N, C-alpha and C positions, 0 to 999 in steps of 0.2 A: 867664191860663188855668190849665187844672188838670185833673188826672186824678183822680176820685173812684171810690170803691166803692159799688156800689148791690146790696143784698141783697134778694130776694124772699122771701116766707114763705107757707104755706098756712094763712092765717086766723088766725095767731098772732103777727102783727107788732107789735101793741100791747105784747104780753107780753115780746118781743125786744127793742124799743127801751127799755122801761122797765128790762129786766136789764141791757143794756148801758149805760144811763145811770147806773145805781147802781153796777156794775163798775167803770166808767172815771171816776166822779164828775163828771159832765157837768153842763150846764145842763140844766133840764127840758126834754124833747123837746116840740116843737111838732107836732102830729099832725093832718093833715088826711085826711078820711074820704071815700070815693068819693060818698058821699051829700052831701057839702058842695061837691063840685065842679059847676060848670055841666053841665047834663045837655043832651043832643042829643036833640030830640024825636023822631027816627027810630030811636034806639037805646035805649029804655026800660031803666032800670037795675032789675035784679032786687032784690026787697026784701031778700033774704039778702045782698045786696052793699054795701047802704048803710052798714053800720057798719065795713066793712073798710077798712084803712088803704091810702089811695091814694100817700100821700107823708108822710114823718117824716125828720129829719135830726138828726144829731149831729155835734159837732166833737169828735173824740177824739184828744188829743196833736197837735193842729194840723191833722189830717186830716178831711175831710168823708166822713161814711159815712150813706148813705142807705138808707131802707127802704121795702117796699112789700108789701101782699098780692096774690096772682094772684087774679084775678077767678074765680067759680065757673064750673067747667068748662074753665078754661085748664090747660095741662098745668103741672105742677109736679114737677120731678127734684131730689130732694135732692142737692147736689154739684154741679148745673148751675144754681144759683139766685143765682149772682153776676156781676154785669155791671160793666163799667167804663164810666165816664161822663166825656166830654172835654167841658169847659166852656170856653167862651171869648165874648169880646164882639165879636170879629172875624168878621162874617157870612163873608167870603171865605174866611178860614181855616178856619172850620167846613164849608163847602161842599167846599173842596179835600180836607181829612180825610176827610170823608163819602166822597167820590169815591174815593180812594185804597184806603180801608178795605173798600169793596164790590167792589173788583176782585177777580174771582173768588171773591166771598163772597155772601152772600144778604141783600137788603134786607128789612127785615119792616115798616119804616114809612119812607116816604120823607121827607126833610127837608121840613118845613111848618110854618106857624105854629099854636101850639096856644094855649088860654087862658093858659098859663103862660110861654110863651116863644115869641120872634119866629121861632125856628127851632129845630126838633127831629126827630130822626129816630133810627131804630134799625135795627142790623145785625148780622149775625154774619160775621166775616172769614173769610178762606180757611184760617185755623188753627183755627176753631172758637170763637174768642173772642168773646162777646157785648158789643157797644158801644152807648151812648146818646150821641148827638151833641146837645148843648144850648148855646143862646145864654145866656149867664148874665147875666142882668140885676140879680143881687145880692140877690134878694128871698127865694128859698128855697134 
């Protein structure tokens, strides 16, 4: 299990990831765009969103730092664009952590299966900290 940093950007994630990769002399970043992700037929992806970064990851001094663009029209507030991601391969532990963190908080995405994870959810805890809870399959 681990806690990682997840940073959101307003359309310039690719530039940010490449910048941080150079600054910290990391491996070449792997970048997935929203257009490369499986599309839901009921929610067509706007053309301007297809080249935005859905997910990128760097390992900086042993820590995982993840990156994403916000979707067009989604709120972006500089300074509030960092979340903590709790990763584990124990589903019961993830459910427990999600439940406890959501107490007096606000769930923005219930725990559910996604195309990248057996179990994933998002919430803001009672202290205003934004969390992503993720089953870590070791792939991204």
